[in-house]
Backbone as CSV, one residue per row, in Angstrom:
resi,resn,N_x,N_y,N_z,CA_x,CA_y,CA_z,C_x,C_y,C_z
1,MET,63.216,-28.835,18.869,62.026,-29.599,18.963,60.346,-29.191,18.547
2,ALA,60.021,-28.973,17.716,58.855,-28.366,17.474,57.411,-29.202,17.871
3,LYS,56.451,-28.830,18.290,55.364,-29.578,18.280,54.382,-29.270,17.176
4,ILE,54.098,-30.658,16.840,53.053,-30.920,15.188,51.902,-31.117,15.473
5,VAL,50.814,-30.643,14.728,49.969,-31.170,14.173,49.751,-31.663,12.901
6,ILE,49.630,-32.804,12.626,49.540,-33.588,11.496,48.057,-33.190,11.059
7,PHE,47.797,-33.302,9.408,46.662,-32.824,8.990,46.388,-34.587,8.360
8,GLY,45.397,-35.040,9.082,44.585,-36.044,8.302,44.636,-37.133,9.273
9,ALA,43.785,-38.020,9.282,43.776,-39.450,10.331,43.613,-40.721,9.071
10,LYS,44.585,-40.927,8.213,44.150,-41.726,7.363,45.750,-42.399,6.982
11,GLU,46.128,-43.146,6.003,47.571,-44.039,5.919,48.568,-43.063,5.824
12,LEU,48.432,-41.766,4.903,49.416,-41.025,4.942,49.814,-40.022,5.634
13,ALA,48.794,-39.750,7.195,48.928,-39.163,8.209,49.626,-40.190,8.974
14,GLN,49.541,-41.465,8.994,50.009,-42.520,9.733,51.611,-42.757,9.294
15,LEU,51.646,-42.766,8.223,53.265,-42.761,7.578,53.872,-41.755,8.439
16,ALA,53.377,-40.376,8.312,54.154,-39.368,8.567,54.267,-39.640,10.232
17,HIS,53.486,-39.683,10.854,53.586,-40.110,12.319,54.657,-41.178,12.267
18,PHE,55.284,-42.244,11.839,55.751,-43.164,11.847,57.205,-42.662,11.566
19,TYR,57.469,-41.732,10.550,58.725,-41.480,10.154,58.688,-40.204,11.137
20,LEU,58.478,-39.539,11.720,58.775,-38.169,12.514,58.641,-38.896,13.676
21,CYS,58.181,-39.608,14.217,58.553,-40.320,15.623,59.716,-41.137,15.208
22,ARG,60.108,-41.860,14.321,61.328,-42.636,14.401,62.381,-41.619,14.682
23,GLU,62.418,-40.588,13.880,63.796,-39.624,13.848,63.833,-39.006,15.258
24,GLY,62.577,-38.845,15.744,62.397,-37.912,17.279,62.994,-36.588,17.107
25,LEU,62.738,-35.986,16.130,63.057,-34.881,15.788,62.202,-33.470,15.951
26,HIS,60.734,-34.072,16.217,59.622,-33.459,16.503,58.426,-34.257,17.555
27,GLU,57.912,-33.226,18.317,57.030,-34.172,19.060,55.559,-33.746,18.429
28,ILE,54.703,-34.847,18.138,53.708,-35.039,17.431,52.559,-35.073,18.672
29,VAL,51.549,-34.110,18.480,50.778,-33.569,19.453,49.191,-34.312,19.230
30,ALA,48.744,-33.861,17.985,47.706,-33.924,17.545,47.451,-34.416,15.933
31,PHE,46.159,-34.900,15.613,45.876,-34.960,14.023,44.926,-33.953,13.861
32,ALA,44.774,-33.163,12.959,43.499,-32.146,12.541,42.855,-32.563,11.356
33,VAL,41.397,-32.625,11.435,40.843,-33.171,10.210,39.093,-31.994,10.233
34,HIS,39.265,-32.041,9.136,37.668,-30.719,8.656,36.750,-31.736,9.610
35,GLN,35.860,-30.742,10.254,35.043,-31.504,11.303,34.025,-32.596,10.700
36,LYS,33.680,-32.461,9.365,32.475,-33.119,8.930,33.031,-34.572,8.608
37,TYR,34.584,-34.891,8.550,35.285,-36.133,8.139,35.860,-36.960,9.425
38,ILE,35.587,-36.199,10.605,35.810,-36.889,12.332,35.085,-37.823,12.401
39,ALA,35.729,-39.235,12.216,35.136,-40.294,12.669,35.171,-40.851,13.871
40,GLU,36.580,-40.386,14.496,36.995,-40.957,15.642,37.557,-39.463,16.315
41,ASP,37.604,-39.696,17.944,38.063,-38.468,18.601,39.704,-38.873,18.866
42,SER,40.061,-40.010,18.275,41.669,-40.092,18.393,42.287,-41.133,17.282
43,PHE,43.349,-40.812,17.134,44.289,-41.579,15.850,45.486,-41.801,16.484
44,MET,46.270,-43.024,16.428,47.571,-43.319,16.642,47.458,-42.754,18.519
45,LYS,46.664,-42.990,19.111,46.582,-42.586,20.429,46.918,-41.455,20.592
46,LEU,46.514,-40.341,19.607,46.554,-39.252,19.818,45.007,-38.209,19.428
47,PRO,44.710,-37.436,20.087,43.535,-36.716,19.601,43.467,-36.359,18.593
48,VAL,42.011,-36.099,17.607,41.677,-35.782,16.446,40.780,-34.495,16.696
49,VAL,41.246,-33.585,16.573,40.836,-32.226,16.439,40.073,-31.324,15.105
50,PRO,39.226,-30.389,15.251,38.226,-29.932,14.329,39.846,-28.843,13.327
51,PHE,39.773,-29.003,11.900,40.780,-28.308,11.721,40.146,-26.932,11.690
52,GLU,38.959,-26.723,11.489,38.125,-25.218,11.645,38.382,-24.405,12.484
53,SER,38.921,-25.043,14.042,39.058,-24.383,15.078,40.401,-24.433,15.664
54,LEU,41.295,-25.181,14.890,42.474,-25.266,15.241,43.306,-24.162,16.041
55,GLU,43.071,-23.230,15.253,44.002,-22.222,15.925,43.737,-21.750,17.357
56,ILE,42.742,-22.344,17.669,42.017,-21.948,19.021,42.672,-22.848,19.898
57,SER,42.395,-24.456,20.001,43.239,-25.323,20.471,44.677,-25.556,20.147
58,HIS,45.249,-25.214,19.187,46.487,-25.164,19.089,47.113,-23.980,18.428
59,PRO,47.591,-22.754,19.169,47.635,-21.733,18.419,49.090,-21.610,17.600
60,THR,48.800,-20.875,16.416,49.957,-21.041,15.562,51.094,-20.292,16.276
61,GLN,51.377,-20.017,17.313,52.667,-19.253,17.880,53.459,-20.462,18.918
62,ASN,52.601,-21.538,18.959,52.993,-22.605,19.843,53.304,-24.177,19.022
63,PHE,52.604,-24.308,17.956,52.565,-25.280,17.053,52.712,-25.235,15.448
64,GLN,53.542,-25.854,14.893,53.411,-26.101,13.455,52.612,-27.176,12.825
65,MET,52.649,-27.410,11.507,51.763,-28.616,10.630,52.390,-29.140,10.018
66,PHE,52.014,-30.412,9.704,52.348,-30.862,8.165,51.170,-31.675,7.981
67,ALA,51.315,-31.876,6.259,49.716,-32.075,5.383,50.452,-33.168,4.823
68,PRO,50.928,-34.339,4.967,50.920,-35.221,3.899,49.636,-36.062,3.198
69,MET,49.399,-35.487,2.034,48.093,-36.044,1.361,48.433,-36.703,0.003
70,SER,47.621,-37.375,-0.659,47.734,-38.085,-1.842,47.809,-36.897,-2.497
71,SER,47.911,-37.505,-4.027,47.862,-36.666,-5.273,46.495,-36.575,-6.047
72,THR,45.311,-36.988,-5.317,44.119,-36.862,-5.684,43.755,-35.601,-6.503
73,LYS,43.098,-35.405,-7.817,42.607,-34.292,-8.620,43.969,-33.584,-8.715
74,MET,45.049,-34.431,-9.070,46.249,-33.696,-9.913,46.891,-32.786,-8.676
75,ASN,46.861,-33.192,-7.130,47.193,-32.834,-6.286,46.142,-31.525,-6.003
76,SER,45.484,-31.226,-6.411,44.767,-29.923,-6.150,44.082,-29.864,-4.520
77,ILE,43.669,-31.187,-4.011,42.985,-31.018,-2.876,44.296,-31.215,-1.616
78,ARG,45.421,-31.721,-1.883,46.428,-31.228,-1.003,46.856,-29.589,-1.355
79,GLN,46.906,-29.152,-2.548,47.085,-27.787,-2.497,46.027,-26.841,-1.787
80,GLY,45.072,-27.201,-1.765,43.934,-26.467,-1.095,44.259,-26.435,0.206
81,VAL,44.380,-27.644,0.753,44.767,-27.664,2.349,45.748,-26.872,2.686
82,PHE,46.615,-27.219,1.712,47.990,-26.101,2.190,47.774,-24.814,2.219
83,GLU,46.857,-24.382,1.427,46.614,-23.163,1.267,45.697,-22.658,2.489
84,GLN,44.929,-23.362,2.838,44.050,-23.190,3.960,44.963,-23.222,5.348
85,ILE,45.477,-23.647,5.495,46.758,-24.131,6.756,47.807,-22.532,6.996
86,LYS,48.120,-22.058,5.312,49.121,-21.082,5.461,48.308,-19.659,5.851
87,ALA,47.013,-19.686,5.349,45.782,-18.670,5.508,45.599,-18.733,7.526
88,LYS,45.614,-19.580,7.844,45.387,-19.657,9.242,46.714,-19.297,10.083
89,GLY,47.658,-19.200,9.420,49.138,-18.509,9.925,49.573,-19.488,10.350
90,TYR,49.835,-20.761,9.996,50.736,-21.650,10.625,52.098,-21.927,9.469
91,ARG,53.048,-22.342,10.346,54.203,-22.728,9.449,54.485,-24.316,9.100
92,CYS,54.447,-24.793,7.959,54.891,-26.374,7.733,55.811,-26.745,7.974
93,ILE,56.300,-27.501,8.478,57.641,-28.495,8.751,57.831,-29.205,7.220
94,SER,58.894,-29.465,6.617,59.364,-30.443,5.527,60.007,-31.817,6.330
95,TYR,59.831,-32.995,5.777,60.643,-34.070,6.339,61.658,-34.712,5.061
96,ILE,62.610,-34.836,5.190,63.630,-35.393,4.338,64.329,-36.770,5.054
97,SER,64.339,-37.968,4.912,64.645,-38.926,5.055,66.071,-38.979,5.423
98,PRO,66.672,-39.182,6.678,68.181,-39.225,6.698,68.533,-40.568,5.437
99,GLN,68.073,-41.197,5.217,68.420,-42.190,4.319,68.342,-41.618,2.783
100,ALA,67.993,-40.739,2.828,67.729,-39.701,1.354,69.432,-39.354,0.873
101,ILE,69.834,-39.335,-0.144,71.100,-38.824,-0.517,71.036,-37.030,-0.612
102,TYR,71.403,-36.100,-0.193,70.678,-34.774,-0.014,72.003,-33.777,-0.139
103,TYR,72.063,-32.999,-0.804,73.063,-31.880,-0.699,72.831,-30.445,-0.220
104,GLY,71.659,-30.256,0.138,71.335,-28.948,0.853,70.446,-28.516,-0.192
105,THR,69.787,-29.092,-1.068,68.823,-28.415,-2.048,67.860,-27.683,-1.118
106,PRO,67.878,-26.303,-1.701,66.556,-25.734,-1.238,65.269,-26.366,-1.407
107,ILE,64.316,-26.366,-0.145,63.405,-27.109,-0.408,62.247,-26.053,0.450
108,GLY,60.962,-26.177,-0.271,59.945,-25.579,0.714,59.373,-26.070,1.599
109,GLU,58.109,-25.537,2.127,57.256,-26.393,3.148,56.587,-26.982,2.627
110,ASN,56.069,-28.190,3.753,55.379,-28.807,3.853,55.569,-30.245,2.636
111,CYS,56.915,-30.561,2.527,57.371,-31.752,1.671,57.700,-32.770,2.401
112,PHE,57.411,-33.978,1.589,57.803,-35.287,2.633,58.690,-36.021,1.508
113,VAL,59.720,-36.287,1.530,61.012,-36.925,0.861,61.127,-38.295,1.917
114,PHE,60.693,-39.252,1.029,61.121,-40.416,1.382,62.665,-41.095,1.414
115,GLU,62.894,-42.218,1.804,64.215,-42.561,1.910,64.550,-43.118,0.669
116,ASN,65.594,-43.300,0.506,66.532,-43.556,-0.991,66.364,-42.621,-2.035
117,ASN,65.624,-41.556,-1.622,66.180,-40.419,-3.005,67.178,-39.939,-3.046
118,VAL,67.884,-39.890,-4.598,69.084,-39.178,-4.912,68.822,-37.936,-5.193
119,ILE,68.829,-36.642,-4.279,69.019,-35.249,-4.957,70.293,-34.567,-5.295
120,GLN,70.451,-34.521,-6.376,72.120,-33.795,-6.749,72.026,-32.890,-6.554
121,PRO,72.939,-31.942,-6.552,73.483,-30.591,-6.403,72.682,-29.784,-6.964
122,PHE,72.602,-28.474,-6.762,71.859,-27.493,-8.069,70.515,-27.948,-8.278
123,THR,69.976,-28.253,-7.219,68.323,-28.488,-7.509,67.450,-27.721,-6.677
124,THR,66.181,-27.549,-7.090,65.410,-26.672,-6.289,63.956,-27.588,-6.108
125,ILE,63.317,-27.704,-4.831,62.224,-28.393,-4.692,61.462,-27.058,-3.921
126,GLY,59.995,-26.945,-4.636,59.390,-26.164,-4.187,58.234,-26.457,-2.812
127,ASN,57.212,-25.952,-2.749,56.472,-26.376,-1.493,55.619,-27.347,-1.698
128,ASN,55.268,-28.358,-0.847,54.133,-29.029,-0.723,54.251,-30.180,-1.825
129,VAL,55.408,-31.016,-1.836,56.006,-31.989,-2.615,56.086,-33.005,-2.267
130,ILE,55.563,-34.038,-2.643,56.201,-35.484,-2.201,56.862,-36.462,-3.256
131,MET,57.962,-36.981,-2.538,59.018,-37.438,-3.416,58.688,-38.830,-2.445
132,TRP,58.497,-39.954,-3.183,58.100,-41.424,-2.660,59.583,-41.817,-2.935
133,SER,59.648,-43.107,-2.491,61.163,-43.420,-2.243,62.028,-44.024,-3.707
134,GLY,62.941,-43.907,-3.408,64.026,-44.429,-4.584,63.950,-43.622,-5.837
135,ASN,63.675,-42.225,-5.967,63.915,-41.481,-7.329,65.260,-40.912,-7.149
136,HIS,65.117,-40.516,-8.579,66.759,-39.799,-9.377,66.280,-38.596,-9.406
137,PHE,66.717,-37.427,-8.677,66.464,-35.893,-8.945,67.653,-35.509,-9.675
138,GLY,67.700,-35.200,-10.609,69.430,-34.875,-11.761,69.682,-33.090,-11.193
139,HIS,70.749,-33.137,-11.423,71.393,-31.883,-11.203,70.891,-31.128,-12.078
140,HIS,70.699,-29.660,-11.417,70.295,-28.631,-12.135,68.860,-28.445,-12.543
141,SER,67.821,-29.285,-12.085,66.524,-29.727,-12.136,65.822,-29.179,-11.252
142,SER,64.596,-28.753,-11.353,63.687,-28.078,-10.232,62.051,-28.839,-10.318
143,ILE,61.576,-28.902,-9.026,60.129,-29.587,-8.806,59.330,-28.022,-8.370
144,ALA,58.378,-27.894,-9.139,57.691,-26.241,-8.329,56.729,-27.130,-7.681
145,ASP,55.571,-26.205,-6.840,54.998,-26.398,-6.165,53.677,-27.683,-6.234
146,HIS,53.190,-28.230,-5.208,52.221,-29.179,-5.513,52.418,-30.659,-6.215
147,CYS,53.826,-31.049,-6.457,53.936,-32.011,-7.083,53.874,-33.368,-6.603
148,PHE,53.689,-34.422,-7.151,53.751,-35.649,-6.355,54.521,-36.613,-7.489
149,ILE,55.770,-36.908,-7.029,57.136,-38.283,-7.727,56.992,-39.573,-7.229
150,ALA,55.990,-40.120,-7.710,55.873,-41.729,-7.285,57.509,-42.327,-7.247
151,SER,57.284,-43.681,-6.822,58.680,-44.125,-6.757,59.570,-44.925,-7.953
152,HIS,60.915,-44.645,-7.709,61.625,-45.094,-8.980,61.823,-44.302,-9.837
153,SER,61.419,-43.158,-9.968,61.195,-42.231,-11.382,62.614,-41.720,-11.420
154,VAL,63.376,-41.433,-12.632,64.532,-40.954,-13.268,64.193,-39.382,-13.817
155,ILE,64.781,-38.720,-12.811,64.182,-37.477,-13.629,66.223,-36.852,-13.699
156,SER,66.515,-36.780,-15.187,67.561,-36.490,-15.466,68.408,-35.091,-15.207
157,GLY,68.885,-34.528,-15.840,69.610,-33.241,-15.509,68.870,-32.054,-16.292
158,HIS,68.814,-30.822,-15.569,68.088,-29.782,-16.279,66.481,-29.958,-16.693
159,VAL,65.850,-30.735,-15.712,64.608,-30.879,-16.129,63.754,-29.958,-15.359
160,THR,62.663,-29.271,-15.750,61.972,-28.262,-15.074,60.301,-28.930,-15.026
161,ILE,60.400,-29.366,-13.884,58.786,-29.558,-13.650,58.158,-28.786,-12.995
162,GLU,57.125,-28.163,-13.775,56.028,-27.405,-13.212,55.190,-27.437,-12.147
163,GLN,53.880,-26.700,-11.920,53.296,-27.031,-10.922,52.302,-28.005,-11.110
164,ASN,51.812,-28.703,-9.884,50.661,-29.985,-9.656,50.907,-30.815,-11.057
165,CYS,52.237,-31.371,-11.226,52.088,-32.458,-11.796,52.227,-33.874,-10.856
166,PHE,52.033,-34.913,-11.539,52.161,-36.365,-11.197,53.050,-37.203,-12.323
167,ILE,54.090,-37.406,-11.352,55.106,-38.369,-12.306,54.926,-39.917,-11.586
168,GLY,54.555,-40.702,-12.420,54.425,-42.088,-11.890,55.423,-43.022,-11.486
169,VAL,55.342,-44.134,-11.318,56.214,-45.092,-10.676,57.191,-45.632,-11.950
170,ASN,58.491,-45.422,-11.906,59.248,-45.895,-13.049,59.280,-45.388,-14.063
171,ALA,58.822,-43.879,-14.228,59.017,-43.072,-15.060,60.184,-42.556,-15.357
172,THR,60.545,-41.875,-16.721,61.875,-41.578,-17.177,61.873,-40.101,-17.569
173,LEU,62.341,-39.231,-17.290,62.499,-37.785,-17.903,63.489,-37.375,-18.542
174,ASN,63.860,-37.342,-19.789,64.947,-37.240,-20.541,65.674,-36.066,-19.951
175,ASN,66.850,-35.444,-20.179,67.375,-34.373,-20.039,66.960,-32.952,-20.603
176,GLY,67.019,-32.190,-19.990,66.643,-30.668,-20.585,65.147,-30.567,-20.777
177,ILE,64.289,-31.127,-20.212,62.844,-30.861,-20.922,61.910,-30.320,-19.716
178,THR,60.862,-29.595,-20.165,60.178,-28.957,-19.240,58.613,-30.154,-19.191
179,ILE,58.158,-30.222,-17.895,56.996,-30.679,-17.671,56.111,-29.635,-17.361
180,ALA,54.902,-29.353,-17.962,54.216,-28.054,-17.925,53.182,-28.420,-16.520
181,LYS,52.729,-27.450,-16.744,51.599,-27.499,-15.148,50.570,-28.657,-15.752
182,ASN,50.416,-29.452,-14.442,49.296,-30.297,-14.690,49.602,-31.323,-15.527
183,THR,50.237,-31.777,-15.374,50.920,-33.023,-16.626,51.303,-34.188,-15.787
184,PHE,50.099,-35.210,-16.367,49.937,-36.739,-15.728,51.199,-37.513,-16.524
185,ILE,52.264,-37.744,-15.673,52.770,-38.993,-16.387,52.617,-40.539,-16.050
186,GLY,51.988,-41.137,-16.692,52.048,-42.821,-15.976,53.126,-43.670,-15.673
187,SER,52.671,-44.755,-15.214,53.758,-45.513,-14.817,54.779,-46.132,-16.008
188,GLY,56.117,-45.746,-15.725,57.139,-46.547,-16.847,57.115,-45.803,-18.164
189,ALA,56.488,-44.492,-18.303,56.493,-43.821,-19.487,57.942,-43.079,-19.424
190,LEU,58.445,-42.984,-20.747,59.756,-42.419,-21.045,59.164,-41.135,-22.181
191,VAL,59.623,-39.943,-21.183,59.301,-38.495,-21.682,60.573,-38.015,-22.306
192,THR,60.815,-37.808,-23.587,61.825,-37.257,-24.301,61.576,-36.000,-24.659
193,ALA,60.345,-35.436,-24.415,60.156,-33.802,-24.887,59.297,-32.931,-24.015
194,ASN,59.221,-31.513,-24.382,58.401,-30.872,-23.454,56.946,-31.364,-23.382
195,THR,56.194,-31.398,-22.103,54.848,-31.958,-22.455,54.020,-30.757,-22.778
196,GLN,52.669,-31.128,-22.786,51.827,-29.867,-23.122,50.867,-29.629,-21.493
197,GLU,50.404,-28.746,-21.234,49.618,-28.220,-20.206,48.626,-29.153,-20.016
198,PHE,48.112,-30.083,-18.874,47.036,-30.885,-18.914,46.987,-32.119,-19.329
199,GLY,48.307,-32.495,-20.442,48.349,-33.514,-20.967,48.535,-34.870,-20.053
200,VAL,48.401,-36.108,-20.706,48.039,-37.315,-19.986,49.042,-38.031,-20.775
201,TYR,50.385,-38.697,-20.484,51.227,-39.501,-21.166,51.150,-40.747,-20.052
202,PRO,50.444,-41.582,-20.903,50.773,-43.145,-20.140,51.660,-43.809,-20.363
203,GLY,52.054,-44.750,-19.809,53.281,-45.401,-19.619,52.658,-46.691,-20.559
204,THR,53.757,-48.007,-19.901,53.404,-49.121,-20.982,53.169,-50.118,-20.025
205,PRO,51.681,-50.281,-19.884,51.128,-51.443,-18.863,50.924,-52.879,-19.584
206,ALA,51.250,-53.672,-19.086,51.402,-55.146,-18.849,49.946,-55.547,-19.705
207,GLU,50.154,-56.275,-20.844,48.933,-56.831,-21.356,49.482,-58.621,-21.163
208,ILE,48.097,-59.330,-21.359,48.563,-60.547,-20.949,48.353,-61.599,-21.954
209,SER,49.423,-62.478,-21.995,49.946,-63.013,-23.155,48.795,-64.034,-23.810
210,ARG,48.658,-64.395,-24.946,47.792,-65.549,-25.019,48.458,-66.909,-24.947
211,VAL,49.540,-66.937,-24.546,50.221,-68.246,-24.029,50.159,-68.278,-22.167
212,PRO,49.470,-69.053,-21.656,49.011,-69.502,-20.161,50.546,-69.633,-19.776
213,SER,50.758,-69.360,-18.428,52.258,-69.468,-17.372,52.744,-71.029,-17.780
214,ASN,51.618,-71.791,-17.620,51.906,-73.359,-17.399,52.574,-73.905,-19.082
215,LYS,52.708,-73.287,-20.012,53.130,-73.648,-21.172,54.553,-72.946,-21.428
216,LEU,54.620,-71.738,-20.774,56.080,-71.140,-20.998,57.393,-72.203,-20.491
217,ARG,58.350,-72.257,-21.359,59.443,-73.040,-21.292,60.440,-72.430,-20.040
218,GLY,61.050,-73.325,-19.437,61.942,-72.751,-18.560,61.389,-71.999,-17.191
219,ILE,60.264,-71.897,-17.099,59.668,-71.198,-16.124,58.849,-72.427,-14.785
């Protein structure tokens, strides 16, 4: 059982605290935030400490870290925090829900894999990857560092997802394609060919009908 400092003091940090405490695999001892963002001295009944001096209050030889953060700015903020943590000399844990189907895929540090993900054999997952609940990750596919996979996406076999990509809710990636660095794939998008770096691929948003709901038959 490792002693863990969670980076952050907002919703994702709260979720990380919930999942890690529920499984009882690690002891959560504190939350760390950059000094200028500290609003309260405690969160979830645990101390909030300045990240700048963390190695003094929580030395690297005694503590490990977990930094669950959002996909803001194509995951670059989460990437920056991860790199700062590693520069201080900390090891980051990864969390894979016991409700995920997982066959021992190699996985990097600081990954957060939620429940009901299906991760097939012969896949790889890099560092600092978030996979929200309910995704299918197909055989012989790979996810590089600093990616965010939203819920219920389908990643088919032999797909390569390069660094700093965002895959939206219910997106579908066809077999054998490459998702280039910094690609944004919107909710519900069907991607059938390789993407371009920094490309944005919108999904299919709902549009209001000219017919109001009280005029629809059978409803």
